[in-house]
Backbone as CSV, one residue per row, in Angstrom:
resi,resn,N_x,N_y,N_z,CA_x,CA_y,CA_z,C_x,C_y,C_z
1,MET,-219.703,-18.441,-113.835,-219.585,-18.505,-113.022,-218.720,-19.799,-112.320
2,GLU,-217.887,-19.280,-111.573,-217.641,-20.220,-110.288,-218.355,-21.409,-110.070
3,SER,-217.923,-22.940,-109.881,-218.571,-23.917,-108.991,-218.166,-23.153,-107.045
4,HIS,-219.552,-23.505,-106.002,-218.950,-23.287,-104.921,-217.756,-24.139,-104.943
5,ASN,-217.403,-24.975,-105.171,-216.754,-26.215,-104.773,-214.505,-25.753,-105.212
6,LYS,-215.035,-24.380,-105.839,-214.010,-23.844,-106.294,-214.186,-22.300,-105.343
7,ARG,-214.398,-22.241,-104.461,-214.499,-20.970,-103.726,-213.591,-21.686,-102.152
8,THR,-212.349,-21.002,-102.546,-211.275,-22.092,-101.439,-210.988,-21.190,-100.726
9,ILE,-211.182,-19.814,-101.311,-210.873,-18.656,-100.115,-211.661,-17.825,-99.354
10,HIS,-211.295,-17.582,-97.714,-212.159,-17.208,-97.487,-212.149,-16.034,-96.788
11,TYR,-213.169,-14.713,-96.999,-212.669,-13.229,-96.419,-213.577,-13.135,-95.691
12,SER,-213.491,-12.256,-94.299,-213.983,-11.764,-93.071,-213.633,-10.581,-93.236
13,PHE,-214.899,-10.206,-92.061,-214.700,-8.410,-91.668,-215.816,-8.101,-90.827
14,LYS,-215.936,-7.198,-89.842,-216.124,-6.795,-89.077,-217.494,-5.867,-88.996
15,ALA,-218.618,-5.556,-88.452,-219.758,-4.572,-88.829,-220.125,-4.623,-87.289
16,SER,-220.735,-3.917,-87.635,-221.477,-2.792,-85.800,-222.282,-3.262,-86.881
17,GLU,-223.709,-3.083,-85.388,-224.603,-3.687,-85.382,-225.664,-2.528,-86.318
18,THR,-225.447,-1.303,-85.830,-225.978,-0.865,-87.363,-225.404,-0.825,-88.809
19,GLU,-224.486,-1.172,-89.020,-224.308,-1.649,-90.488,-224.854,-3.448,-91.116
20,SER,-225.191,-4.202,-89.772,-224.951,-5.643,-90.251,-226.578,-5.241,-90.313
21,ASP,-227.530,-4.560,-89.309,-229.045,-3.791,-89.605,-228.860,-3.421,-91.205
22,ARG,-228.224,-2.574,-91.269,-228.613,-2.298,-92.581,-227.769,-3.235,-93.939
23,ILE,-227.224,-4.477,-93.708,-226.598,-5.106,-94.328,-227.982,-5.814,-95.047
24,ARG,-228.584,-6.428,-93.817,-230.001,-7.511,-93.807,-230.971,-6.400,-94.366
25,GLU,-231.325,-5.394,-94.069,-232.323,-4.689,-95.134,-232.284,-4.404,-96.629
26,LYS,-231.011,-4.856,-96.860,-230.317,-4.067,-98.324,-230.502,-5.512,-98.469
27,MET,-230.514,-6.743,-98.063,-230.647,-7.797,-98.809,-231.968,-8.568,-99.135
28,LYS,-233.127,-7.802,-97.967,-234.145,-8.144,-97.969,-234.794,-7.333,-99.101
29,ALA,-234.089,-5.420,-99.277,-235.052,-5.333,-100.191,-234.332,-5.767,-102.271
30,ALA,-233.054,-6.625,-102.044,-232.612,-7.016,-103.333,-233.440,-8.638,-103.855
31,GLY,-233.804,-9.017,-102.273,-234.624,-10.359,-102.583,-233.322,-11.583,-102.389
32,ILE,-232.074,-11.553,-101.718,-231.106,-11.784,-101.578,-230.994,-12.327,-100.204
33,ASN,-231.189,-13.578,-100.184,-231.356,-14.588,-98.822,-230.247,-14.989,-97.932
34,ASN,-229.072,-15.102,-98.942,-227.771,-15.863,-98.490,-226.947,-14.678,-98.487
35,GLN,-226.555,-14.806,-96.900,-225.462,-13.542,-96.773,-223.986,-13.559,-97.680
36,SER,-223.697,-14.840,-97.815,-222.485,-14.635,-98.305,-222.508,-14.287,-100.177
37,ALA,-223.388,-14.742,-100.730,-224.389,-14.663,-101.946,-224.151,-12.835,-102.135
38,TYR,-224.835,-12.342,-101.493,-225.193,-10.734,-101.157,-224.227,-10.190,-101.021
39,ILE,-223.149,-10.376,-100.387,-221.701,-9.488,-100.107,-220.558,-9.494,-101.404
40,ARG,-220.810,-11.154,-101.845,-219.813,-11.966,-102.852,-220.296,-11.050,-103.947
41,THR,-221.399,-10.718,-104.316,-222.500,-10.176,-106.059,-222.121,-8.253,-105.335
42,MET,-221.907,-7.787,-104.476,-221.704,-6.333,-104.044,-220.060,-6.279,-104.144
43,ALA,-219.432,-6.715,-103.656,-217.722,-6.844,-103.717,-217.530,-6.886,-105.246
44,LEU,-218.433,-7.606,-105.676,-217.270,-7.943,-107.590,-218.450,-6.910,-108.389
45,ASN,-219.529,-6.420,-108.078,-220.391,-5.765,-108.930,-220.304,-4.640,-108.422
46,GLY,-219.857,-4.644,-107.439,-219.894,-2.790,-106.961,-221.423,-2.232,-106.355
47,TYR,-222.908,-3.167,-106.515,-223.900,-2.590,-106.521,-224.813,-3.735,-106.580
48,VAL,-226.203,-3.795,-105.804,-227.010,-4.928,-106.904,-228.481,-3.831,-106.812
49,LEU,-229.473,-4.131,-108.483,-230.147,-2.888,-108.422,-230.976,-3.775,-108.316
50,LYS,-232.381,-3.588,-107.742,-233.307,-4.614,-108.183,-234.437,-2.905,-108.469
51,LEU,-235.276,-3.414,-109.576,-236.473,-2.807,-110.294,-237.733,-3.157,-109.630
52,ASP,-238.292,-2.400,-109.868,-239.718,-2.109,-110.053,-240.102,-1.436,-111.005
53,LEU,-240.287,-2.501,-112.455,-240.834,-2.689,-113.305,-242.417,-2.578,-113.752
54,SER,-243.523,-2.567,-113.479,-244.791,-2.014,-113.308,-244.855,-1.124,-114.019
55,GLU,-244.460,-0.365,-114.067,-244.714,1.051,-115.602,-244.748,0.750,-116.503
56,LEU,-243.405,-0.669,-116.629,-242.762,-0.418,-118.282,-243.723,-1.742,-118.195
57,HIS,-244.421,-2.244,-117.422,-245.286,-3.128,-117.559,-246.865,-2.396,-118.464
58,GLN,-246.709,-1.045,-117.599,-247.952,-0.807,-117.839,-247.597,-0.045,-119.334
59,ALA,-246.617,0.430,-120.023,-246.177,0.991,-121.158,-246.057,-0.017,-122.282
60,VAL,-246.163,-0.883,-121.841,-245.904,-1.824,-123.144,-247.413,-2.789,-123.196
61,ARG,-247.963,-2.256,-122.269,-249.435,-2.977,-122.618,-250.160,-1.439,-123.232
62,LEU,-249.703,-0.410,-123.082,-250.503,0.493,-123.672,-250.072,0.955,-124.869
63,LEU,-248.949,0.123,-125.382,-248.751,0.305,-126.000,-248.789,-0.953,-127.609
64,GLY,-249.081,-2.537,-126.704,-250.080,-3.173,-127.320,-251.353,-2.391,-127.742
65,SER,-251.741,-1.696,-126.607,-253.240,-1.114,-126.996,-252.991,-0.469,-128.209
66,LEU,-252.432,0.461,-128.358,-252.304,1.547,-129.084,-251.749,0.561,-130.819
67,SER,-251.152,-0.506,-131.025,-251.104,-0.853,-131.935,-252.041,-1.399,-132.138
68,ASN,-252.913,-2.090,-131.854,-254.128,-3.283,-132.070,-255.140,-1.866,-132.773
69,ASN,-254.811,0.032,-132.473,-256.086,0.766,-132.627,-255.535,1.190,-133.857
70,VAL,-254.032,1.371,-134.266,-253.774,1.791,-135.550,-253.788,0.448,-136.620
71,ASN,-253.663,-0.707,-135.889,-254.576,-2.519,-136.951,-256.128,-1.516,-137.546
72,GLN,-256.569,-1.399,-136.348,-258.144,-0.769,-136.881,-258.627,-0.021,-137.781
73,ILE,-257.173,0.815,-137.866,-257.448,2.466,-138.946,-256.954,1.896,-140.151
74,ALA,-256.115,1.130,-139.797,-255.594,0.721,-141.033,-256.637,-0.585,-142.230
75,ARG,-257.082,-1.101,-141.507,-258.164,-2.017,-142.090,-259.351,-0.930,-142.530
76,ARG,-259.718,-0.342,-141.400,-261.241,0.460,-142.299,-260.837,1.632,-143.167
77,MET,-259.222,1.729,-143.318,-259.004,2.492,-144.612,-259.053,1.937,-145.718
78,ASN,-258.562,0.657,-145.484,-257.926,0.040,-146.714,-260.117,-0.859,-147.398
79,GLU,-260.671,-1.093,-146.392,-262.410,-1.546,-146.804,-263.011,-0.001,-146.833
80,HIS,-262.994,0.677,-146.432,-263.795,1.847,-146.608,-263.364,3.352,-147.443
81,GLY,-262.266,3.567,-146.812,-261.026,4.691,-147.294,-261.590,6.028,-146.301
82,SER,-261.891,5.429,-144.891,-262.436,6.774,-144.047,-261.905,6.273,-142.972
83,LEU,-261.918,6.965,-141.887,-261.517,6.511,-140.306,-262.774,7.913,-139.952
84,TYR,-262.563,7.459,-138.437,-263.779,8.119,-137.086,-262.482,9.256,-136.378
85,ASP,-262.801,10.320,-136.318,-261.949,11.644,-135.263,-261.904,11.571,-134.060
86,THR,-262.949,9.472,-133.338,-262.357,9.580,-132.195,-261.616,8.509,-132.306
87,GLU,-261.192,8.211,-133.435,-259.811,6.910,-133.402,-258.679,7.738,-133.042
88,LEU,-258.942,8.497,-133.839,-257.217,9.595,-133.830,-257.103,10.039,-132.491
89,ASP,-258.613,10.544,-132.243,-258.001,11.354,-130.899,-257.073,9.884,-129.724
90,GLU,-258.256,8.622,-130.123,-258.062,8.007,-128.808,-256.589,7.538,-129.162
91,ILE,-255.830,7.275,-130.367,-254.392,7.350,-130.279,-253.586,8.308,-129.987
92,VAL,-253.984,9.293,-130.217,-253.347,10.629,-129.249,-253.062,10.805,-128.090
93,ASP,-254.698,10.353,-127.489,-254.333,9.797,-126.283,-253.777,8.503,-125.367
94,LYS,-253.417,7.647,-126.409,-253.076,6.589,-125.568,-251.520,7.219,-126.365
95,GLN,-250.850,7.881,-126.839,-249.978,7.998,-127.092,-248.901,8.820,-125.932
96,ASN,-249.942,9.730,-125.970,-249.721,10.802,-124.202,-249.672,10.154,-122.877
97,GLN,-250.468,8.683,-122.822,-250.466,8.486,-121.964,-249.114,7.168,-121.668
98,ILE,-248.761,6.932,-122.949,-247.541,5.925,-122.709,-246.201,6.863,-122.632
99,LEU,-246.252,8.286,-123.735,-244.683,9.361,-122.837,-245.019,9.599,-121.422
100,ASP,-246.365,9.884,-120.575,-246.032,9.961,-119.436,-245.604,8.857,-118.977
101,VAL,-246.268,7.620,-119.143,-245.375,6.273,-118.260,-244.441,6.396,-118.159
102,MET,-243.245,6.908,-119.777,-241.719,6.481,-119.739,-241.314,7.514,-119.446
103,ASN,-241.722,8.841,-118.834,-241.519,10.238,-118.454,-240.979,9.870,-116.602
104,GLN,-242.799,9.064,-116.463,-241.658,7.879,-115.238,-240.745,7.596,-114.839
105,ILE,-241.258,6.361,-116.242,-239.873,5.803,-115.807,-238.357,6.649,-115.740
106,LEU,-238.495,7.459,-116.487,-237.029,8.282,-117.099,-236.441,8.893,-115.494
107,SER,-237.667,9.404,-114.933,-237.304,10.341,-113.623,-237.187,9.642,-113.100
108,ARG,-237.676,7.815,-112.381,-237.203,7.408,-111.687,-235.614,6.977,-111.870
109,LEU,-235.382,6.507,-112.575,-233.686,5.927,-113.135,-232.935,6.893,-113.002
110,ASN,-232.993,8.037,-113.516,-232.457,9.145,-113.058,-231.277,9.249,-111.918
111,PRO,-231.818,9.542,-110.914,-231.429,9.194,-109.655,-229.463,7.989,-109.465
112,ILE,-230.392,6.787,-110.289,-229.644,5.896,-110.453,-228.474,6.055,-110.866
113,GLY,-228.657,6.630,-112.468,-227.644,6.606,-113.434,-226.835,7.666,-113.442
114,GLY,-227.231,8.950,-112.680,-227.264,10.238,-112.135,-226.104,10.696,-113.007
């Protein structure tokens, strides 16, 4: 990335009030406060993408929980040679939850990657 001091070329354009409002709304949604930085990013990259990753964090949490269950089952199998049906049911339930969350994420990302 170029240093601020090396930016010697000035770009300028006019916008209507409506366009200016939309630019400010998009800047706010992208979490960018500096208008020059926002416009430069848009011009160079074509878009600014800000993702809500809460569902992905939920999926990671579920995967961690599922891993713990699998480890408990492996330990029990090594120690006693048997396991409980409820443990398997819990794993299947967590797998279904993870699949649901992943499908939610994919459905939200599909319009972006279209």
